[in-house]
N, C-alpha and C positions, 0 to 999 in steps of 0.2 A: 810114535805111538798114535794109533788111529790111521795107519798107512794103507788100509785096504780100500779106501774110497775117498772121494772128495779132494780137498786140498792136501791132506796128508799123503795121499797116493801121488799127487802131482809133484810135491816137494821131494818125495823119495825117488821118483823117477829122474828128476832133474839132477839130484845129487849123484845118482848112479851113472848118468850120462857124463857127468864131469869127473868120473873116476874114483869117487869116494867109496870106502867100504861102509855099507849101511846095514843096520839092523832094523827090520820092519816088523811091527807088531799090530795086531788087530784081532777082531773076533772071527773073521771069515777065513778059515783055513784054505779053502779052494783058491781064493784070490792070492793068498800068500805064496802058495806053491806055484801058481802060474808065474808070479813075479820072479820067484827063485829060478825057474826054468830059463827065463830070459837072461838073467845075470847070475849064473851059478857060482862064479868066482868072486862076486862082489857083494852078495846079499845074504844075510842070515835072517831067518824068520822065526817068529814065536807067536802062537795063539794066546792072546791076552784079552780078557775083559777087565777094564780098569776098575769096575765096581766090585769085582770079586776079591775075597780076602787073600787069595793066592797071587794076586797081580804083582805085588812088590817082589816076591820070590821069583816069579817068572821073568820079570824085568832084569833082575840081577843075573839070572841064568843066561839071558840073551846077551847081556854085557860081557859075561865071561866067554860066551861063544865068539864074540867079536875080538876078544883080547884086550878090551878096554873101551872107554867112551870119552869123547871130547865134547860132543854136542848132544843134549837131550832135546828132542823136538816133540812137543805134545800137540796133537791135532784131534784127539778124541773128544767128541762132544755130542750133545743131544739137545734137541729143541723142537717144539711144535707150537703152532698157534693154539691157544687153549682158553678162549674166552668163556667157555662153559666150566672151566676149572675142574676138568676130569682128574680125579686123584691119581690115577695111574700114570698120567702124563707128567704131572708135577713131580711125583715121586721119582720116576725114571730120570727126569732132568736133573733133579737135585743129587741123586745118587751118582750120575755120570759126571756132571759138571762140578759138583761139590766134593763128594767123598772120593770118587775116582780120581779127579784132578789132584786132590790133596795128597793121597797116598802115592801117586806116581811122582809128583814134583818132590815130595819129601824123600822118596827113594833115590831120585837122581841127586838131590842136594847132599844127602848123607854119603852117597857113593863118592862124590867129588871131595867131600870133607875127609872121609876115611882114607882115600887114596892119596890125599894131599897133592892133587894135580889140578891145574887150571881147568875150569869147566864153564860151559855155556848152557844155560837152560832157556829155551824159547818155547813159546806156546801161542796158539791162535785163540784169542778171546773174541771180542766183537764190539762194534760201536754200540750195541744194545746196552752195554754197561753204563752209558752216559745218562740214560733216563729210564725210568720204569715204564715199560710198554704194556698197556692194558691187555693186549691179546697174548702176551708172552711173559707173564709175571715171573715164573721161576727161571726162565731163560735170562731175562734181564738181571735178576737178582744174583744168579750164579756167575754171570760174567763180571759183574762188579766185584763179587767175592774173589774171583781169580785175580783181578787187578790188585786188590788190597793184600791178598795173600803173597803175591810175588813181591810187592813193595816191602812187606814185612820181612820176607826171607832175604831180600837184597840188603836190608839194614842189618839183619842177623849175620850175614856173610861179612859185612864190613866190621861188625863188632868182634867177630871171631878171626878177622884178618884172613879170610878165605878168598882165593882168587876165582870167585864164581860170579859170572855176569848173567844178566837176565834180558830177554827181549820179549816184550808184550806186543803181539801183532793184532791189530784191530781192523779187520776188513769190514767193508760194507757188504752188500748183497753180491754173492759170487754165483755165477751160473753153473751150479753143480746139482747133483741128485738131492742134496740137502734141502733145496727149495724148489725142486721140480714141481711143475704144475701151478706155481704161484704167479701172482701178477705184480710182484715187487718191482719198483722202479729202479733205474740206474744199475741194472745188473752188470757185473764186470766179467770179462772173459777169464777163465781160470789160468790160462797160460800167462796172461798179463799180470794177474795177481801173484803167480808163482815167481815171476821175475822180480817183483817188488819184495817178496819175502826173502829171496836169496840175497838180494842187495842189502836188506836189513840185517840178515844173519852175518854176512861178510863184514859189515861195518859195526856189528855188535851194538846196534841201536837199542836204547832202553825201551822206547815206545814208538810205535809207528801206526798211523791210521792210513789205510789204503782206500781211496786215492785222494786227490786234491778236492774233489767234489764232496766227499764225505768229511774231510777235514773242515770244510766250510760249514757243512750241515751240523756237525758236532759243535762247532763254535756257536752257531745260532741256538742250538739246544741248550747249551750251557748258560746262555744269556737269558733264557726264559725262566721266570720265577715259578716255583712249584705250584703256586695257587692258580697260575694260568695254564701250566702244562696239564694239571689234573682235570681241567675242564675242557680239554681238547679231545675230539673224537678222531682216532687214527685207525683206519680200517673198519671192518665190519665183523661183528660177532656171528660166527657160524654155529648152527645147531649140530 
């Protein structure tokens, strides 16, 4: 889900190169059709906007086209620096990363539950969930929401004795169109990040921060008390 650009596209391409049968969904139909032309025997596509009410139905249709699903990989996300708190940016972020994430993850969970087959639900969140970032409040908040939601569903799966595993992938800044034109430090190459993601999927790791530099950074963030963090200036507010 979210396979028409960014890391979703990279992961989909790598799975296809490895011979997997892959269902790819996103909002950009042209990108989906182009991908299908390159791998006509290996890829099924479906136009899905995760924030729309028809998204769960369309996901189930894609699963049916595939003949079943073993891994649901969620890469759909939205976020912009919004120090001016423009309502439309906050709303879109919450709808995509909150509502959209919830209904897609729930659909995948219930599919595995109803089919009584072992399932794997993986998603790309962010290190932004560790601390509230003043320039991206809704993005930070929704990424933490995703962590807790997955943790809750992992517990629910255990309570219901369902063979469903979760992988929460937390990358730092990746050099994709998502942050194009920004001056973020420590940008990572997308192929490098893709390799780490595939490794985490193969091992069914529960949580993974990519890479070691960001693991160290997140550890330092966690050691900072809130009273100190809230008085730090990170970045500049743009008009």
